[in-house]
Structures are given as C-alpha cells and as structure tokens.
N, C-alpha and C positions, 0 to 999 in steps of 0.2 A: 269475223270466220275465214280463217283462210285457212283454203284448202290445197296450196302448192302446188293445182295441178291435177299432184297424182299421187289420192288416196293406196294405200296397199292394206292387203285384207289378208289377214292369213290363214294358211289352208294347210294342216299337216297330214289331210288324203295323198296328199300326192307330192311329200316333200317329207325326206328324212328329219329336218334336223326342227330343235324343237320352235313353239312358236317363239317365243324366246329369244333363239338363235338365227332363225329368219329376220326378227324386227333388227335384229338387231345389226344384221346387216346391209338389211333398206334404209335404217337410220343413219350408219356411217353413211351413204351416200346421196342424201341429201331429201332425202324423202320426212316431208311433215307429217303425214296426218297419217297414225296406224288403226285398224280396227278388226279387232278382235273377232273371230266370228270361229264355232268349237260346235260340231253337231256329236257328237260320241263321248264327252266327255260325263264324268256329273256333277254337279254346279258346285260342287266343294271343289272339283278339282278346276273347275272354270272360273274361280273364285281365286282360287292357290293362281293360274297364269296369269290371272288381269291381276294379280298384283305387281308381282316382278312386270306384267309391262308395262305396267303404272311406271314406274320408278327409272325403266327403260325411257320411258318418250320425257316424262320431266326432263332428263339427264341433258336429254339432246333437241328441249323445247321445241316436242311433237304434239300433238293433236292427239291425245285416244280415247278413242270407243270404244263400246262394248255395245254386240250385237246380240237383240234380243230380251236382253234381261238387266232389264233397268236397278232393280237393288241387289243385282254385281255390277251396273257402273256408279251406284251407289256408294256402293260398301268399298269400292278402293278406290272414291274418288276420281274418277274417270270424268274426260272433258263431257263424256253425253252418250249415248247411245241410240241405235242408227232400227228399227223395229221394222218388220212385214208385216203383209198384209192381215196376214188371220194371229201378230201376237197384240198385249195390249196397248190398247184405246189407246192414239195418245191424246188426248184426255188427262186419261188417269197419268200416264206415263212422266205431265206436264206436271200431274199435281206432286207426283212422284218426288221426277227430279228437279223441281222449283222452273225459275222466269230462266236461271242467266245459263242451265247447261244443254249444251245442247240437242237437239231429237232428230234424225231423220230419219225414215220413210222408202223405202222401196214401193215401186209404184211401175204398173206395167201396160197403165192408158195413159190416153191429155186428162179422160176425169178426173185417174186415180189423183194426177200432178195437180190437175187443181185442188178437188176436194184434202189434200194434205198441204198446202197453205191457205188454205180457208181454216180450216185445224189448228193452224201454229207452227209445223213443221222448220225448222230452220233449213232445212233443202231438203232435196229429194233424191234417190236412187232410181235411174230410168232404166228399164233391161228387162230381162236379156237385149240385145245386140244381136251377139253374131249364138251360135252355140255354144254352147257351155260343156265342160263336162265336171265343172265344179261343185255344181247342183241345182236339185232339179226345178227351174225358173219357169218353166214355158216356153213360147212358143217363140224361136228368134224374130226381133222387134225389125230387125232391117234400122240403119241410121238414119231416112227419111223424117221419120216421124219426132225426131226431134229437136226438127228446127218449128213443128207443129207447139209440142210444146213450152220449149221456150220463151214463143208469140203468146202462148197463154198461161201461165208464171213466173211470176219478177223473185220466187230466191232458189238458190244457186242449181245446177240443174249438174248431175255428177251421171257419166254414162257408163253401165255395168254390161259386162256378160262374154263374153269372148272376143276380149279385145286384146290385140297381141302387136305387134314392133307394125304386118303387114298392111292391117288393116287404120293404126293409133291415126293417119294422119285424116285418111277418110272422116271417122269420127270429131279431130274435130274441126273436122270444117264445119261442120254442124252449129258450131256455135255456145258445146254445151262449156261448164266449170273448170270441170276436169273429168277424168277417170279415173275407175275403182278397179284396179289389177289385181291376180291372186294367179295365178300357175303358171305366164307369163311371164309370171319373174321369178314365181319358184321352183322353175324347173331350167336344170345347168348352172349357168354362173352368175349372181340372185344380182354381187353386186354391177357387173357387166350387162347384165338385162335392165339392173334401175338409169344407171345411163346411160342408157339408148333411150330406154323412154326421155328420158329428161334432155337430152337431146331437142325431142321430135320437139319436144314439146314447149320450151323456151323458143322458137323458130317458131313457134303458135303466136306465139307474146303470154300465152296461159301461167307462165313464170314468170 
C-alpha cells in the first residue's frame, strides 16, 4: 500500500470547485492518494461523484478511498474505504470489501489505534492533531501522542487534523507514515499548495 506521504481529502465546504475539479488539480501535481469525503449529499450523488473520481484516480495511477460507505466504495471499484469510530464495524466492512481492498480507521487514542490494528485495519488515521474547522473531530491531540501510537502499532499511521505548512515539519518529525490534508490544500492555489507540501515531505524522506 503506497501512501505517497500526502493524502488528499476532498472538501466542498470550503472550496467552490467540484470534488472532481479539486482532485484533478491535486493529481496533476503528483499526489497519489485521493480520499472522497462528503457529508451533505444523497448516497446517489455520492456514488456519482465517486464514479468520476475513480476514473480520474485510475488515469493518474492513484489510490482512491471512499469515506464511510463500504457499499459505495465497492460499487465504484475503489481501492478501499475509510471508516470512523461510529461507522460500520471493521469486521463487517472486511466481509463486504474482501481481503484485497484497503480499510482505514479513524482513531483518537492509543487504545483505539491498537484495537484497529488487532481487528485488521490496513492503516489508521490519527487525530485531530490541531484545531480543524473541516469537521468536528474532537479535542486537538497535539503531536507528542503520535510517537506513542507509532511505538504500539505496526501498520501505517496517517496524521490528520489542522495540518498546514506551518506545522507540517513538526508532524513529520513524529515519524508518521503520511499526512492527510484538506483545507490547507484547497484554500487558494491548489497546485502551488501541493507543491509546497511535497517539497517539505520530500525533505523528510517520506517520498
């Protein structure tokens, strides 16, 4: 499973572009992981978005993950699904998705991270590290806890939540396997933002 250092999460709440348009801009700049997150559309509309993003991600040989909905992920032949703590249990998602597709789990404590690995997650998202307006993900965890997570689990750890160019190096110093970013990429010039992220990530040897 190739994370590529930078995982992009779509976010139409702060960007006027469609998920397809913002994803295309990111893919053109070299990102190899697209995660579709949408909270305010019908399931049919989500499916239609996901179909388009699956085509784009294949064109650019990128991994495509659908948030929350294993049925949509499977229906569009996505590479995997990302689940929250209140979503479908991992065991059931694995039964639906099969053994070859990726399942990631959002975690907010060392205990949740350990449990996710034990249940068969392929990677964990851990956060929020910092304050984020993208979603209500709970109290910011800070970066120190990531080191503890890395000591206790052996699957990839993706840091998420309020990560931007100002705090990126501090996050990377924890030893995470990748960072997941949304607002800091889609605000302003998307391609320039991605390039700036990639330069810092490359210097950390994640790329």
